[in-house]
C-alpha positions in Angstrom: 143.1 95.5 91.0 140.4 98.1 91.8 138.0 97.7 88.9 136.1 100.7 89.8 139.2 102.9 89.4 140.3 100.7 86.2 136.9 101.5 84.6 137.0 105.0 85.5 140.5 105.5 84.0 139.2 104.1 80.7 135.9 106.1 80.8 133.7 103.5 81.7 130.7 103.6 83.9 130.2 101.1 86.7 128.2 98.0 85.7 124.7 98.0 87.3 121.8 95.4 87.0 118.1 96.3 86.1 116.4 95.9 89.5 113.3 94.0 88.0 115.9 91.4 86.3 117.7 90.3 89.3 116.7 86.7 90.1 114.6 85.9 87.3 115.6 82.7 85.4 116.1 83.4 81.7 118.0 80.2 81.3 118.3 77.3 83.8 120.5 74.3 83.1 120.3 71.3 85.3 122.9 68.2 85.5 124.0 68.7 82.2 126.5 65.7 81.4 128.2 65.1 78.0 130.7 62.5 77.1 133.2 62.1 74.1 134.3 58.6 73.4 133.1 57.5 77.1 135.1 60.5 78.7 132.7 63.1 80.4 133.6 66.7 79.1 130.4 67.9 81.2 129.3 66.2 84.6 126.3 67.3 86.1 126.8 71.0 85.3 124.1 73.4 86.4 123.7 77.1 85.9 121.2 79.8 86.1 121.2 83.0 83.7 118.8 86.0 84.8 117.3 88.5 82.6 119.6 91.5 81.9 122.5 89.5 83.8 126.1 89.3 82.5 127.3 86.0 83.7 131.1 85.2 83.4 132.2 81.6 82.7 135.9 80.8 83.5 138.1 77.7 83.6 141.3 76.2 82.1 141.2 74.7 78.7 139.3 71.6 78.5 137.2 72.7 81.7 134.0 72.0 79.8 133.0 75.9 79.3 132.5 75.6 75.4 130.8 72.2 75.5 128.2 73.4 78.2 127.7 76.6 75.7 127.3 74.4 72.6 124.5 72.3 74.4 122.8 75.6 75.1 123.2 76.7 71.6 122.1 73.5 69.8 125.5 72.5 68.4 125.5 69.3 70.5 121.7 68.5 69.7 119.3 66.6 72.1 120.1 62.9 72.5 123.8 63.6 72.7 123.6 64.7 76.4 121.7 64.0 79.5 120.1 66.6 82.0 117.7 69.5 80.8 117.5 73.1 80.5 114.7 75.8 80.3 114.4 78.9 78.5 111.9 81.5 79.9 110.4 78.5 81.8 109.9 76.2 78.8 112.0 72.9 78.4 114.3 72.9 75.4 115.1 70.3 73.3 117.2 71.7 70.4 117.9 69.5 67.4 120.1 72.1 65.6 121.9 75.7 65.8 119.0 77.0 63.7 116.4 75.8 66.4 118.3 77.4 69.2 118.9 80.6 67.2 115.1 80.9 66.2 114.3 80.5 70.0 116.6 83.5 70.9 120.0 81.9 71.8 123.1 82.9 69.6 126.5 81.7 70.2 129.6 83.7 68.9 132.4 81.5 68.9 135.9 82.5 69.5 137.2 81.5 65.9 135.0 83.0 63.5 133.9 81.6 60.0 134.2 84.6 57.8 133.8 84.5 54.1 136.2 87.2 52.9 135.1 87.4 49.3 131.5 88.1 50.4 130.3 91.5 51.7 130.3 92.3 55.2 126.5 92.4 55.0 126.1 89.1 53.5 128.6 87.7 56.3 126.4 89.5 59.0 123.1 88.1 57.9 124.2 84.8 56.3 120.9 82.4 56.2 118.7 85.4 57.1 119.2 87.9 53.9 116.0 89.9 53.3 114.2 89.0 50.2 111.4 90.0 47.6 110.2 87.9 45.0 112.9 85.5 45.5 115.6 87.9 45.0 117.7 89.6 47.9 116.3 93.1 48.8 119.5 95.0 48.6 117.9 98.1 49.9 116.7 96.6 53.0 120.1 94.5 53.5 121.9 97.8 53.3 119.6 99.6 55.7 120.0 96.7 58.3 123.8 96.6 57.7 124.2 100.3 58.2 122.0 100.3 61.3 124.3 97.5 63.1 127.6 98.8 61.8 126.9 102.1 63.2 125.9 100.2 66.5 129.4 99.1 66.9 131.0 102.2 65.3 132.5 100.6 62.2 132.8 103.1 59.6 132.6 101.0 56.5 129.9 100.2 53.9 128.1 96.8 54.3 128.6 96.2 50.8 132.3 96.1 51.0 134.2 93.0 51.0 134.8 91.4 54.4 138.4 91.1 53.8 138.7 94.9 54.4 137.9 94.3 58.2 140.5 93.7 60.7 140.1 90.7 63.0 138.4 92.7 65.7 136.0 94.6 63.4 135.2 91.1 61.9 134.1 89.9 65.4 132.0 92.9 66.2 130.4 93.0 62.9 129.3 89.3 63.6 128.0 90.2 67.0 126.1 92.9 65.3 124.3 90.2 63.0 123.5 88.2 65.6 121.9 90.8 67.7 120.0 92.0 64.8 118.2 88.7 65.0 116.5 89.7 68.3 118.6 87.4 70.4 117.5 86.7 74.2 120.6 85.1 75.1 123.9 86.0 73.7 127.0 83.7 74.5 130.3 85.2 73.7 133.3 82.9 73.6 136.5 84.9 74.3 135.0 88.0 72.8 137.9 90.3 73.6 140.8 87.8 72.4 141.4 89.9 69.4 140.3 93.4 70.5 142.2 96.5 71.5 141.8 98.2 74.9 139.6 100.8 73.3 137.5 98.3 71.3 136.9 96.3 74.5 135.7 99.6 76.4 133.2 100.1 73.3 132.2 96.4 73.4 131.6 96.5 77.1 129.4 99.6 76.8 127.3 97.9 74.2 127.1 94.8 76.5 125.8 97.2 79.5 123.2 98.6 76.9 122.0 95.2 76.0 121.6 94.1 79.5 119.5 96.8 80.3 117.3 95.7 77.6 116.9 92.3 79.7 119.1 90.4 77.2 121.1 87.7 79.1 124.8 87.5 78.3 127.2 84.6 78.9 130.7 86.0 78.7 133.4 83.3 78.5 137.0 84.7 78.9 140.4 83.9 80.2 140.9 87.5 80.9 140.1 88.0 84.5 140.3 92.0 84.1 137.5 91.5 81.8 135.4 89.4 84.2 135.9 91.9 86.8 135.0 94.9 84.7 131.8 93.6 83.1 130.3 90.6 84.8 127.7 90.2 87.6 128.4 86.7 88.4 131.2 84.2 87.5 130.9 80.4 87.4 134.1 78.6 87.7 134.5 75.3 85.9 137.1 72.5 86.4 137.1 69.0 84.9 133.8 69.4 83.4 132.1 70.6 86.6 130.9 73.8 88.0 132.9 74.0 91.3 132.2 77.5 92.4 129.7 80.7 91.8 130.6 84.1 92.9 128.4 87.2 92.7 130.1 90.5 91.9 130.5 91.7 95.3 132.4 88.4 96.2 134.8 88.4 93.3 138.4 87.5 94.4 140.9 86.9 91.8 143.1 84.6 93.9 140.0 82.4 94.7 138.8 82.4 91.3 142.1 81.2 89.9 142.8 78.7 92.6 139.3 77.3 91.9 140.2 77.0 88.1 143.3 75.1 88.4 142.4 73.1 91.9 145.3 74.5 93.7 146.8 77.6 95.0 148.5 79.8 92.2 151.0 82.2 93.8 152.0 84.7 91.1 155.8 84.7 90.6 156.7 88.3 90.1 159.3 88.8 87.6 162.7 90.1 89.1 163.8 93.5 88.3 167.3 91.8 88.1 168.0 89.5 85.2 170.7 88.2 83.0 170.3 91.2 80.8 173.8 92.4 79.4 174.8 95.7 77.6 175.3 93.6 74.5 172.9 94.8 72.0 171.4 91.7 70.1 168.8 93.2 67.6 168.3 97.0 66.6 165.8 98.7 64.0 166.9 102.0 62.6 164.4 104.4 61.0 162.2 101.4 59.8 159.6 102.3 57.1 156.9 99.7 56.3 155.0 100.5 53.4 151.3 99.5 52.6 151.4 96.5 50.2 148.8 98.1 47.9 149.4 102.0 48.2 153.1 102.1 48.5 153.0 105.9 49.5 151.1 105.0 52.5 153.0 103.9 55.6 152.1 101.2 58.1 155.2 102.0 60.1 157.0 105.0 59.8 160.6 105.9 61.2 160.4 103.3 63.9 163.6 102.6 65.7 164.2 100.1 68.7 166.9 97.9 70.3 167.0 95.0 72.4 169.6 93.4 74.5 170.9 90.1 75.6 168.6 88.7 78.2 166.2 91.3 77.9 162.3 91.1 77.4 161.2 94.3 75.6 157.6 95.0 75.1 155.8 96.6 72.2 152.4 97.8 73.0 149.8 99.5 70.8 146.2 99.6 69.8 144.9 97.1 67.1 146.1 98.8 63.6 149.2 100.6 65.3 151.7 98.8 63.2 152.9 96.3 65.6 152.4 93.2 63.7 153.4 94.9 60.5 156.7 95.7 62.2 157.2 92.2 63.4 156.4 90.6 59.9 158.9 93.0 58.4 161.7 91.9 60.6 160.8 88.1 59.8 160.5 88.9 56.0 156.7 88.1 55.7 155.5 91.5 55.0 154.1 91.7 51.2 155.0 95.5 50.8 158.2 97.3 50.6 160.4 97.6 53.8 163.3 100.1 54.3 165.5 101.1 57.2 168.4 99.2 58.8 168.2 96.1 60.8 171.2 94.6 62.8 171.4 91.0 64.6 174.3 90.6 66.7 175.9 93.7 65.3 175.7 92.4 61.8 173.5 94.1 59.2 170.5 92.0 58.4 168.2 92.6 55.1 165.0 90.6 55.9 163.9 88.7 52.7 162.2 85.5 53.9 161.4 83.6 57.1 164.2 81.1 56.1 166.5 83.8 56.0 165.4 85.3 59.4 165.6 81.9 61.1 169.1 81.5 59.6 170.0 84.7 61.4 168.8 83.6 64.7 165.1 84.9 64.6 162.0 83.1 65.7 158.3 84.8 65.3 155.3 83.2 67.1 152.3 84.7 65.1 149.3 86.0 66.9 146.9 84.0 64.5 147.7 80.6 65.8 145.1 78.8 63.9 145.9 80.3 60.5 149.6 81.3 60.5 150.8 79.2 63.3 149.9 75.5 63.5 150.1 73.0 60.5 146.9 71.2 60.8 146.7 67.6 60.0 150.3 67.2 61.2 151.8 65.7 64.3 152.9 67.6 67.1 156.6 66.4 66.1 156.2 67.8 62.6 155.0 71.0 64.0 158.0 71.2 66.4 160.5 70.5 63.7 159.2 72.9 60.9 161.5 75.6 61.8 164.6 73.5 62.4 164.6 70.5 60.1 168.3 70.9 59.5 168.9 69.9 63.1 167.1 66.6 62.9 168.2 65.5 59.2 171.1 64.0 57.6 171.9 63.9 53.8 168.2 65.4 53.3 166.5 62.6 55.4 164.9 63.2 58.8 165.9 60.9 61.5 162.9 59.7 63.2 164.2 58.5 66.7 166.1 61.8 67.9 163.4 63.8 66.2 160.8 62.2 68.4 162.9 62.3 71.5 163.6 66.0 71.1 159.9 66.7 70.6 159.3 64.5 73.7 161.7 66.4 75.7 160.2 69.8 74.8 156.8 68.5 75.6 157.8 67.7 79.1 159.8 70.9 79.4 156.6 73.0 78.5 154.2 70.6 80.3 152.4 69.9 77.0 149.4 67.8 77.9 149.1 65.2 75.0 148.9 61.4 74.5 151.9 61.3 72.3 154.1 63.3 69.9 152.3 61.4 67.1 149.2 63.2 68.0 147.6 65.8 65.5 148.1 69.2 66.9 144.5 70.3 66.1 143.3 67.7 68.8 145.1 69.7 71.6 143.6 72.7 73.5 144.7 76.1 72.6 147.0 76.5 75.5 149.0 73.3 74.5 149.0 74.3 70.9 150.6 77.4 72.1 153.1 75.5 74.1 154.1 73.4 71.0 154.5 76.5 68.9 156.8 78.1 71.6 158.8 74.8 71.6 159.0 75.0 67.8 161.2 78.4 68.2 162.8 77.0 71.4 164.3 74.0 69.2 165.9 76.6 66.9 167.9 78.4 69.8 167.0 81.9 68.5 169.0 85.0 69.3 165.7 87.1 69.1 162.3 85.6 69.6 159.4 87.8 68.6 156.1 86.8 70.4 153.0 88.2 69.0 150.1 88.0 71.5 151.7 85.0 73.1 149.1 84.1 75.5 145.9 85.0 73.4 143.1 82.5 74.2 145.2 80.7 76.9 144.0 80.0 80.3 145.5 81.4 83.5 147.5 78.2 84.3 149.2 77.8 80.9 149.5 81.6 80.9 151.7 81.5 83.9 153.7 78.5 82.6 154.3 80.2 79.5 155.6 83.5 81.3 158.1 81.3 83.3 159.3 79.6 80.1 159.7 83.0 78.3 161.6 84.4 81.5 163.8 81.2 81.5 164.7 81.6 78.0 165.7 85.2 78.6 167.8 84.1 81.4 169.7 81.9 79.1 170.6 85.0 77.1 168.1 85.1 74.3 166.4 88.6 73.5 162.6 88.5 73.6 160.2 91.1 71.9 156.6 90.6 73.2 154.0 92.2 71.2 150.9 92.3 73.5 147.6 94.2 73.7 147.3 93.0 77.4 148.5 95.6 79.8 149.0 93.1 82.7 151.0 91.0 80.4 153.4 93.9 79.3 153.7 94.7 83.1 154.4 91.1 84.2 157.1 90.3 81.6 158.8 93.3 80.1 162.2 95.1 81.3 161.4 98.0 78.8 158.3 98.6 76.6 158.1 100.8 73.5 154.5 102.2 72.5 153.5 102.7 69.0 150.4 104.7 67.6 149.7 105.2 64.1 152.9 103.6 63.0 155.0 105.7 65.1 157.0 105.6 68.4 155.1 107.5 71.1 156.9 106.4 74.0 159.3 104.2 75.8 159.1 103.2 79.4 161.0 101.1 82.0 159.3 98.3 83.8 157.6 100.3 86.3 155.2 102.1 83.8 151.5 102.6 84.8 148.6 101.2 82.7 147.5 104.9 82.4 150.7 106.1 80.8 150.8 103.1 78.5 147.3 103.9 77.3 148.1 107.5 77.1 150.9 106.9 74.7 149.2 104.4 72.8 146.3 106.9 72.0 148.5 109.9 71.7 148.4 110.3 67.9 144.8 109.6 67.9 144.0 112.5 70.4 146.3 115.0 68.3 144.6 114.0 65.1 141.1 115.0 66.7 142.1 118.4 68.0 
């Protein structure tokens, strides 16, 4: 990929580092070792972050990235690890997150803790609300919130409920709150995982501005496009160790990936010839998805599409375009009114509930793995079986032996790395959780499988494994709808791609479509609206 050309096509300026900041140590960590239950999660890891530098950190799930950052941010306090690190030349021995934050190190985690019933401002400045005489100073709070919301171009009042924010806006708001505390070091864990392409561009512009103010930024991401776009240097971690460090001029995607996984990864290009047939598996005609509160407002308007047997179809659009609303309408989980005509296998289908959708051969892998995907506190077996209990039960009782056998077979088939099928799902890495959820739907033998952001927060190795499994499923005759904001993912997987913007269809393309054409279609209505 030509990063310069890509950045120009998205309206982004090439990344530069302040001359006076190059090589000056803001943070220097030396031989950090951290173990859990006697097993090293970090082993003699060392890194250096300079003033004004954006340092990329990559590695497979479980490589030690988050553990190292939690040491720096005080989540793993002094005494729980060995080694040392300095901030601006002074040795740090943080006992808590508060101590690290007061020193200027702020970590924005991948999974945010948002209190939806509190205001946006209260979430942004939690623990640091301005006070006068023991009471919250509402005027100052409003001013601070307005300043930082404007910084990230979030056009809402800070006093509105945090529930009005989209997942991407929630992330930007929490970042704004962190930056307001005069951070010297900003650690971002998968910051673009829930952002659209346009929001990512805005975020990168702000990160460049912050780096010019000599703030050091650690940027953890599975998206190598992002690393290439915005980072000055990248460190690669594997098995708790830092195995390689590359400066921007030496970035090489193949070398980065092979260092991450410990072997050469030859990208398997999807063949343009598949087992796709002319038989139509799913169709949607003139679908209208109404807002659940304002019935006169449409989230999806007059949208039509089809998928054929063995075909992988993409649905691309920016955040808020209506992609997920359409998927939920098909699966029967949308809380508002849905009209139009759906057919599965040529038969009319009126989506009323997930149970009804599954009965008609539809599976749905949701975009929010934590909130609407996994069943926390339950085993891998229960998480796999949840959509197909009839297949493993008799007279209302679940047969434990074939049940576990089936789960183990799926785990082996999907290369799920776990100790046993009895293990609770939340103990797995994000990539392995995603494989279990994919296994849940494979167990139902679906006619149509909807995958909403199927590789969000998944490392490169697991991502390729998921892609191959999806392709194998399509080859077996399943029809697959991939909803994704990842342009490379759409290009890698899909035979055809529909583009939606503002709830309306704005383009349909074959698999050789360019990134530029996809983005042009995804922003088409927005451009018209501003003329």
